[in-house]
C-alpha positions as CSV (number, residue, x, y, z in Angstrom):
1,M,-16.5,-30.1,-0.9
2,T,-14.9,-27.1,1.0
3,P,-12.2,-25.7,-1.4
4,S,-8.4,-25.7,-0.3
5,A,-5.6,-23.4,-0.7
6,K,-1.8,-23.8,-0.6
7,I,-0.4,-20.4,1.0
8,R,3.2,-19.4,0.7
9,G,5.2,-16.2,1.3
10,I,5.6,-13.4,3.9
11,Y,1.9,-13.0,4.4
12,A,1.3,-16.8,4.8
13,T,0.5,-16.9,8.5
14,A,-2.0,-14.1,8.5
15,I,-3.8,-15.2,5.4
16,T,-3.8,-18.8,6.6
17,R,-5.8,-17.5,9.6
18,L,-8.2,-15.6,7.3
19,F,-8.8,-18.6,5.1
20,L,-9.4,-21.1,8.0
21,D,-11.9,-18.5,9.3
22,A,-13.6,-18.4,6.0
23,G,-13.9,-22.2,6.0
24,Y,-10.9,-23.2,3.6
25,R,-8.9,-26.2,4.0
26,I,-5.1,-25.4,3.9
27,A,-3.3,-27.7,1.4
28,D,0.3,-28.8,1.4
29,P,0.9,-26.5,4.6
30,S,4.7,-25.6,5.5
31,P,6.1,-27.2,8.6
32,E,5.6,-23.9,10.4
33,T,2.1,-23.4,9.2
34,R,1.2,-27.0,10.4
35,R,2.8,-26.3,13.7
36,R,1.3,-22.9,14.3
37,F,-2.2,-24.0,13.5
38,G,-2.3,-27.6,14.7
39,L,-3.1,-28.9,11.3
40,V,-3.0,-32.8,11.7
41,S,-4.3,-33.7,8.1
42,A,-4.5,-31.6,4.9
43,P,-5.1,-32.1,1.3
44,A,-2.0,-32.6,-1.0
45,I,-3.2,-30.8,-4.0
46,P,-4.9,-27.4,-3.7
47,D,-7.7,-25.7,-5.6
48,L,-6.1,-22.3,-5.1
49,S,-2.5,-21.3,-4.8
50,V,-1.6,-17.9,-2.9
51,K,1.8,-16.6,-3.1
52,D,3.8,-13.4,-2.8
53,R,4.2,-11.1,-5.7
54,E,7.8,-10.7,-7.0
55,D,8.0,-7.3,-5.0
56,H,6.2,-8.6,-1.9
57,Q,3.7,-5.7,-2.0
58,G,0.8,-8.0,-2.5
59,I,-0.2,-11.5,-3.5
60,D,-1.3,-13.5,-6.4
61,I,-4.1,-15.9,-6.3
62,L,-4.4,-18.6,-8.9
63,G,-7.1,-21.2,-9.6
64,E,-10.4,-21.6,-11.5
65,A,-12.1,-18.2,-12.0
66,D,-15.0,-18.6,-9.7
67,R,-13.0,-19.7,-6.9
68,V,-10.5,-17.0,-7.3
69,C,-13.3,-14.4,-7.4
70,R,-14.8,-15.8,-4.1
71,A,-11.3,-15.7,-2.6
72,V,-10.6,-12.1,-3.6
73,T,-14.2,-11.0,-2.3
74,S,-13.5,-12.7,1.0
75,L,-10.0,-10.9,1.4
76,Q,-11.3,-7.7,0.4
77,G,-14.1,-7.8,3.2
78,K,-11.3,-8.3,5.7
79,L,-8.7,-6.0,4.4
80,L,-9.7,-2.5,3.7
81,D,-7.3,-1.6,0.9
82,A,-6.6,-5.0,-0.7
83,V,-7.0,-3.6,-4.4
84,L,-7.4,-5.8,-7.4
85,L,-4.8,-4.8,-9.9
86,S,-5.6,-7.3,-12.5
87,F,-7.6,-10.6,-13.1
88,E,-6.8,-12.7,-16.2
89,P,-6.1,-16.2,-17.6
90,L,-2.7,-17.4,-17.3
91,G,-0.5,-17.0,-20.4
92,E,1.0,-19.9,-22.5
93,G,4.3,-19.3,-20.9
94,E,3.1,-19.8,-17.4
95,K,1.6,-23.1,-17.4
96,E,4.3,-24.5,-15.2
97,L,2.4,-22.6,-12.5
98,L,-0.4,-25.1,-12.8
99,D,1.5,-28.2,-11.8
100,D,0.3,-28.1,-8.2
101,L,-3.3,-27.2,-8.8
102,K,-6.2,-29.5,-9.3
103,G,-9.1,-29.0,-11.6
104,S,-9.6,-27.3,-14.9
105,Q,-6.6,-26.0,-16.9
106,E,-8.5,-22.8,-17.4
107,V,-6.7,-21.0,-14.5
108,C,-6.9,-17.4,-13.7
109,R,-4.6,-15.2,-11.7
110,A,-5.8,-12.3,-9.4
111,R,-3.1,-9.9,-8.6
112,L,-3.6,-8.0,-5.3
113,E,-1.8,-4.9,-4.0
114,L,-1.9,-5.0,-0.2
115,G,-2.0,-1.2,0.9
116,G,-0.9,0.3,4.3
117,A,-4.2,-0.5,6.0
118,S,-4.2,-4.1,4.7
119,K,-0.5,-4.6,6.0
120,E,-1.4,-3.1,9.4
121,A,-4.5,-5.5,9.7
122,L,-2.2,-8.6,8.6
123,D,0.1,-7.6,11.6
124,R,-2.7,-7.7,14.0
125,I,-4.1,-11.0,12.6
126,R,-0.7,-12.6,12.7
127,A,-0.3,-11.3,16.4
128,T,-3.2,-13.6,17.3
129,V,-1.1,-16.6,16.2
130,L,2.4,-15.6,17.6
131,P,4.2,-12.8,18.9
132,T,4.5,-10.1,16.2
133,L,5.9,-6.6,16.1
134,A,4.1,-3.6,14.5
135,F,5.1,-3.0,11.0
136,H,5.9,-6.7,10.6
137,H,5.1,-7.3,7.1
138,R,6.4,-4.0,5.8
139,L,9.8,-4.8,7.7
140,R,9.8,-8.3,6.1
141,I,10.1,-6.4,3.0
142,V,12.6,-3.8,4.1
143,H,14.9,-5.8,6.4
144,P,13.8,-9.4,7.3
145,L,17.0,-10.3,9.2
146,A,16.7,-7.4,11.6
147,L,13.0,-8.4,12.1
148,E,13.7,-11.9,12.8
149,K,16.3,-10.9,15.5
150,A,14.0,-8.3,17.0
151,E,11.1,-10.8,17.2
152,E,13.4,-13.4,18.8
153,E,13.8,-10.7,21.6
154,L,10.0,-10.3,21.8
155,L,9.7,-13.8,22.5
156,D,11.8,-13.2,25.9
157,H,10.4,-9.8,26.5
158,P,6.6,-9.5,25.4
159,R,6.1,-6.3,27.3
160,A,8.8,-4.7,25.2
161,R,6.6,-4.8,21.9
162,R,6.2,-1.2,21.5
163,R,9.7,-0.2,22.3
164,L,11.2,-2.9,19.8
165,S,8.7,-1.9,17.1
166,E,9.5,1.7,17.3
167,S,13.2,1.1,17.5
168,L,13.3,-1.3,14.5
169,F,11.1,1.1,12.5
170,Q,13.5,4.0,13.3
171,E,16.6,2.0,12.6
172,T,15.5,0.3,9.2
173,V,13.1,3.0,7.7
174,L,13.1,6.5,9.3
175,G,16.8,6.7,10.0
176,P,18.0,5.7,6.5
177,L,15.2,7.9,4.9
178,A,16.2,11.0,6.7
179,K,19.9,10.6,5.4
180,A,18.9,9.9,1.8
181,G,19.1,13.3,0.4
182,T,16.5,12.3,-2.4
183,A,13.4,10.3,-2.1
184,R,10.9,8.4,-4.4
185,L,7.3,8.2,-4.1
186,E,5.9,5.0,-5.7
187,H,2.3,6.0,-7.1
188,V,0.5,2.7,-7.5
189,K,-2.4,2.9,-10.1
190,A,-5.3,0.6,-9.2
191,R,-5.8,-0.5,-12.7
192,G,-2.5,-2.3,-12.6
193,K,-0.5,0.2,-14.8
194,P,3.3,0.3,-14.0
195,V,4.1,2.3,-10.8
196,R,4.7,5.9,-11.6
197,P,7.8,6.8,-9.5
198,R,8.1,10.5,-8.4
199,E,11.4,11.7,-7.4
200,G,12.6,14.9,-5.6
201,I,15.0,16.5,-3.3
202,L,14.3,15.6,0.3
203,L,13.9,18.8,2.2
204,E,12.5,17.6,5.5
205,A,12.3,14.1,7.0
206,G,11.0,13.5,10.6
207,A,8.0,12.6,12.8
208,G,6.7,10.3,10.1
209,R,6.5,12.9,7.5
210,I,8.7,13.7,4.4
211,L,8.7,16.9,2.3
212,L,10.1,16.7,-1.3
213,K,11.0,19.5,-3.7
214,R,10.3,18.4,-7.4
215,S,11.1,20.2,-10.6
216,F,9.4,20.0,-13.8
217,T,10.0,20.6,-17.6
218,Q,7.1,21.3,-19.5
219,G,3.3,20.5,-20.0
220,R,0.3,21.4,-17.8
221,Y,-0.5,20.8,-14.2
222,D,-3.1,18.1,-13.4
223,G,-6.5,19.5,-12.6
224,L,-5.3,23.2,-12.4
225,D,-5.6,23.9,-16.1
226,L,-2.2,26.0,-15.9
227,P,1.0,25.7,-18.1
228,I,4.2,24.6,-16.4
229,E,6.6,27.5,-16.8
230,P,10.6,27.7,-16.6
231,G,11.7,27.6,-12.9
232,D,8.5,26.2,-11.6
233,Y,8.9,23.7,-8.7
234,G,6.5,21.6,-6.5
235,L,6.5,20.7,-3.0
236,T,5.3,17.2,-2.1
237,E,4.3,16.1,1.5
238,A,3.7,12.6,2.5
239,C,2.9,11.4,6.0
240,E,2.8,8.0,7.5
241,G,-0.6,6.6,7.6
242,A,-2.2,9.7,5.6
243,W,-5.0,9.3,3.3
244,Q,-3.8,11.8,1.1
245,V,-0.5,13.2,-0.5
246,K,-0.2,17.0,-0.7
247,N,1.2,18.7,-3.6
248,A,1.8,22.5,-4.0
249,Y,3.0,24.2,-7.2
250,F,5.1,27.4,-7.2
251,S,6.5,29.8,-9.9
252,K,10.2,30.4,-9.8
253,D,10.0,33.3,-7.6
254,G,7.9,31.3,-4.8
255,K,4.5,32.4,-5.8
256,L,1.8,29.7,-5.2
257,K,0.2,28.5,-8.3
258,G,-2.2,25.9,-6.9
259,E,-2.5,22.8,-4.7
260,Y,-3.4,19.1,-5.7
261,Y,-4.3,16.6,-3.0
262,N,-4.1,13.0,-4.3
263,V,-6.5,10.7,-2.2
264,N,-5.0,7.4,-1.7
265,T,-4.6,4.4,0.6
266,P,-2.7,5.1,3.8
267,V,1.0,6.4,2.9
268,E,3.7,3.7,3.7
269,L,7.1,5.1,4.5
270,Y,10.2,3.0,3.2
271,P,13.9,3.8,3.4
272,Y,13.6,5.2,-0.1
273,G,10.6,7.5,0.2
274,A,6.9,6.3,0.3
275,R,4.4,4.1,-1.4
276,Y,0.5,4.3,-1.7
277,I,-2.3,3.4,-4.2
278,D,-4.0,6.1,-6.0
279,L,-7.7,6.1,-5.4
280,E,-8.5,8.4,-8.3
281,I,-10.5,10.9,-6.5
282,D,-8.6,14.3,-5.9
283,V,-9.1,17.8,-4.4
284,V,-7.8,20.7,-6.2
285,R,-7.4,24.3,-5.5
286,K,-5.9,27.2,-7.7
287,A,-4.1,30.0,-5.6
288,G,-6.9,32.3,-4.4
289,G,-9.6,30.1,-5.5
290,K,-12.1,27.5,-3.9
291,A,-11.4,23.9,-3.6
292,F,-13.1,21.4,-5.9
293,L,-13.4,17.6,-6.4
294,L,-11.9,15.9,-9.5
295,D,-12.7,12.4,-10.8
296,R,-15.3,11.4,-8.3
297,E,-16.8,9.1,-10.9
298,K,-13.4,7.3,-11.4
299,L,-13.4,6.3,-7.7
300,D,-17.2,4.9,-8.1
301,L,-16.1,2.9,-11.2
302,L,-13.2,1.4,-9.2
303,A,-15.9,0.1,-7.0
304,Q,-18.3,-1.1,-9.5
305,E,-15.6,-3.1,-11.3
306,G,-14.5,-4.9,-8.0
307,K,-11.1,-3.3,-8.1
308,I,-11.8,-1.9,-4.6
309,S,-14.3,-2.7,-2.0
310,R,-17.2,-0.4,-1.2
311,P,-16.0,0.4,2.3
312,L,-12.8,1.5,0.7
313,E,-14.6,3.7,-1.6
314,K,-16.5,5.2,1.4
315,K,-13.2,5.8,3.0
316,A,-11.9,7.6,0.1
317,R,-14.9,9.8,-0.3
318,E,-14.8,10.6,3.4
319,A,-11.1,11.7,3.0
320,A,-11.9,13.9,0.1
321,D,-14.9,15.6,2.0
322,R,-12.8,16.1,4.9
323,L,-10.1,17.9,2.7
324,M,-12.8,20.0,1.2
325,E,-14.0,21.1,4.6
326,E,-10.4,21.7,5.8
327,L,-9.4,23.8,2.8
328,G,-12.5,25.9,3.1
329,R,-11.1,26.9,6.7
330,R,-7.5,27.9,5.9
331,R,-5.3,29.4,3.2
332,G,-3.0,26.4,2.5
333,P,-0.3,24.0,3.9
334,F,2.8,25.3,2.2
335,A,4.9,28.3,2.0
336,A,8.0,28.6,-0.4
337,P,10.9,26.5,1.1
338,E,14.0,27.9,2.7
339,K,17.3,26.1,1.7
340,K,18.0,23.4,4.4
341,K,19.2,20.0,4.8
342,A,17.1,16.8,5.7
343,R,16.9,16.1,9.4
344,A,16.1,13.1,11.3
345,S,13.4,12.8,13.8
């Protein structure tokens, strides 16, 4: 029999569309889902449960291992940067999560992070079901009430979608970010390790781009094989939708030491800074030297293990190759910064 799934959370409409297209039945649909998809009859008890993670940056899929694996593969085939952070049996203290699932008690949970490309795809999919603004799922995380109000206006003025989308994104994301003074980068690791926040002083914010100044204490620079010296600082640039985050490291007198480009899923800007998923492969260049690739094999391993899809692996390689070509043509992206305040676009 065709498996069924119970789907809840901020991604429910778009994921319901994907699951229906993949041949799943929808179990215990919410009244909104039943109405939007014209579901007349539905199983009461599901084979799979799909729900938001606590931070709403992805979803958990619960069920028997084989069924969960098939669901993950199906989603990764439609959502380019849906990254499998973990896949493991439920712990003893989590058995209450099994109450609404049928089948074996040997239930596993897949934890997925939905990167910028996936959220954008889900926005488009949701828009095939009902009027939806650009950045819908990100704005559901940032300011759901403002989004609800704007999409009510969209119902009356469907031709105003672009204006409403850009205005709301400016009001809830770009505007607060430009006034923040400091910013935080959430550097998500594909292997499910805790998010590594990177904080700095916000030097510039505008046109979908932020530039941070970061200070360091001691240690060595990743990939450059150079020591961190007193007074060193770094400039980090993150641009909305970019497949890389740029870092340049300077001595206290403003002399460039080297550059480190982290290849990642498309950068998502938030009121506090930015978020992206590290895809392991990096491009590095010492001052005056040639650029080289770092950790190419780690990217391949992510794909081998099913953490990422092969199309995402290919996209990351293309981004790294493009950086290598670009760095071969020019000197570098940064100069030592002047002292200035953050400005809004």
